[in-house]
C-alpha positions in Angstrom: 153.2 159.1 -176.0 151.9 159.1 -172.3 153.6 160.2 -169.3 152.7 161.4 -166.0 153.0 164.6 -164.5 152.2 166.0 -161.3 149.7 169.0 -161.2 149.8 171.4 -157.8 146.0 172.1 -156.8 144.5 173.6 -153.8 144.5 170.1 -152.6 148.2 169.1 -153.3 149.8 167.4 -155.9 147.7 165.3 -158.5 149.1 163.1 -161.3 148.1 163.4 -164.3 148.3 161.2 -167.5 149.2 163.5 -170.3 148.7 161.5 -173.6 149.4 162.6 -177.4 147.0 161.7 -179.4 145.1 162.5 -182.8 142.6 165.0 -181.4 141.8 168.2 -182.4 141.3 169.9 -179.0 142.6 169.3 -175.4 140.4 166.7 -173.6 140.9 167.0 -169.6 138.8 164.2 -167.7 138.5 162.9 -164.5 137.8 159.1 -164.7 135.3 156.9 -162.7 138.2 155.9 -160.6 139.8 158.9 -159.7 142.6 159.1 -162.5 143.4 162.3 -164.6 144.1 162.3 -168.0 144.6 164.9 -170.5 144.7 164.1 -174.4 146.8 166.7 -176.4 147.4 167.0 -180.3 150.2 165.2 -181.3 152.5 168.0 -181.8 151.0 170.2 -179.0 154.1 171.7 -177.0 154.5 170.2 -173.3 154.9 173.4 -171.8 151.4 174.6 -173.1 149.9 171.6 -172.1 151.2 172.1 -168.5 150.3 175.8 -168.2 146.8 174.4 -169.4 146.7 172.1 -166.6 148.0 174.6 -163.9 145.3 176.8 -165.2 142.8 174.2 -164.2 144.3 172.8 -161.3 141.4 174.2 -159.4 138.8 172.5 -161.5 140.7 169.3 -161.5 140.4 169.2 -157.5 136.8 170.1 -157.6 135.9 167.3 -159.7 138.1 165.1 -157.5 136.3 166.3 -154.8 132.4 166.0 -156.4 133.6 162.2 -157.1 134.5 161.6 -153.5 131.4 163.1 -152.4 129.1 161.2 -154.9 130.8 157.8 -154.1 130.0 158.3 -150.4 126.6 158.6 -151.4 125.5 154.8 -152.5 122.9 154.8 -155.0 119.8 152.5 -154.9 119.5 149.5 -157.3 116.7 149.8 -159.8 116.0 146.8 -162.1 115.4 146.9 -165.9 111.8 147.5 -165.8 111.8 150.1 -163.2 114.8 151.8 -165.2 112.9 152.1 -168.3 109.5 153.2 -166.7 111.4 156.1 -164.8 113.4 157.3 -168.0 110.0 157.2 -169.9 108.3 159.6 -167.3 111.2 161.5 -167.4 110.5 162.3 -171.4 106.8 162.1 -170.7 107.3 165.0 -168.2 109.4 167.2 -170.1 108.4 166.2 -174.0 105.1 168.7 -173.6 107.8 171.4 -173.0 109.1 171.3 -176.7 105.9 169.7 -178.2 104.4 173.2 -179.3 108.2 174.0 -180.9 107.2 171.5 -183.8 109.5 168.2 -182.2 107.5 164.8 -182.3 107.8 162.7 -179.3 111.0 160.9 -179.9 111.5 157.0 -179.4 113.5 156.4 -176.1 116.6 154.0 -175.7 117.7 153.3 -172.2 121.5 152.5 -172.6 124.5 151.7 -169.9 126.7 154.5 -171.7 130.3 155.1 -170.0 130.6 158.5 -169.9 127.5 160.3 -171.2 124.1 160.6 -169.3 122.4 160.9 -173.0 122.6 161.9 -176.4 120.2 163.1 -179.0 120.0 161.2 -182.8 117.8 163.9 -184.0 117.9 162.7 -187.6 116.8 158.9 -186.6 114.3 160.4 -184.3 115.6 158.8 -181.0 117.2 159.8 -177.8 119.2 157.7 -175.7 119.0 158.3 -171.7 121.8 156.4 -169.6 120.2 154.0 -167.4 122.4 155.0 -164.4 119.8 158.5 -164.9 117.3 155.8 -163.4 119.4 155.9 -160.1 119.3 159.8 -159.8 116.8 162.3 -158.9 113.9 162.7 -160.7 114.8 166.3 -161.3 117.9 165.5 -162.8 116.5 163.0 -165.0 114.0 165.6 -166.3 117.0 167.8 -166.8 119.1 165.3 -169.2 115.9 164.4 -171.1 115.3 168.1 -171.8 118.8 168.9 -172.7 118.3 166.1 -175.0 115.1 167.3 -176.8 116.8 170.7 -176.8 119.0 169.2 -179.8 116.2 168.3 -182.2 116.2 172.1 -182.5 119.8 173.3 -181.9 122.3 170.3 -182.4 124.8 171.8 -180.9 125.7 173.6 -177.5 125.7 176.6 -179.1 124.0 180.2 -177.9 120.4 179.2 -179.1 120.7 176.0 -177.2 121.3 177.9 -173.9 119.0 180.5 -174.5 115.9 177.7 -175.6 117.1 175.4 -172.2 116.9 178.8 -170.2 113.6 179.7 -171.5 112.6 176.0 -170.8 113.9 175.0 -167.7 115.1 178.2 -166.1 117.5 176.3 -163.1 119.1 173.9 -165.5 122.4 174.8 -164.6 121.8 174.0 -161.0 120.5 170.5 -161.9 123.6 170.2 -164.3 125.6 171.2 -161.2 123.8 168.6 -159.1 124.0 165.9 -161.6 127.9 166.2 -161.3 127.8 164.6 -158.0 126.6 161.7 -159.5 129.4 161.0 -161.7 130.1 157.6 -159.7 126.8 156.1 -161.4 128.4 156.3 -164.5 130.6 153.6 -166.4 128.4 150.8 -165.2 128.8 151.0 -161.5 125.9 148.6 -160.1 123.3 149.9 -162.8 121.1 147.1 -164.3 
């Protein structure tokens, strides 16, 4: 079941597509086209979903504003060869941080991902980095590469993962915030 709901935000009312799906958790997303969608479990009460949206109204407004700011900043095109080189250099720069922890250097697979900057396949020994990252500043590529490498030690986003990120890259939170401004690079918008 899908229906639109208007959510009052600091920037005015925003339509949100509410979807009842076979999910375990609430999933709130802002699409590259500016659409806002909330997926809720099938039997989740509508009034609780609306309460959640009201609670998240500030986050929704900020996410849309970051997206608009990111879209105003055109990213330079990068060809396939340069993309692979930039992503490989990011891995080369940050891998020495985790090598003493016993992490062998993983293979790198650049891919055009729709909604992630990267992912870790620790059991198979490789990481995937989004080709759109090649169009982002170097320090943001390094942050994502390290994030994925730390998953070789901590497979989830628990306290151990964040403690290790703090130890290896103390400014990672600022880099993550900066990366949010490049959301328009996701979903295949002009990357090779």
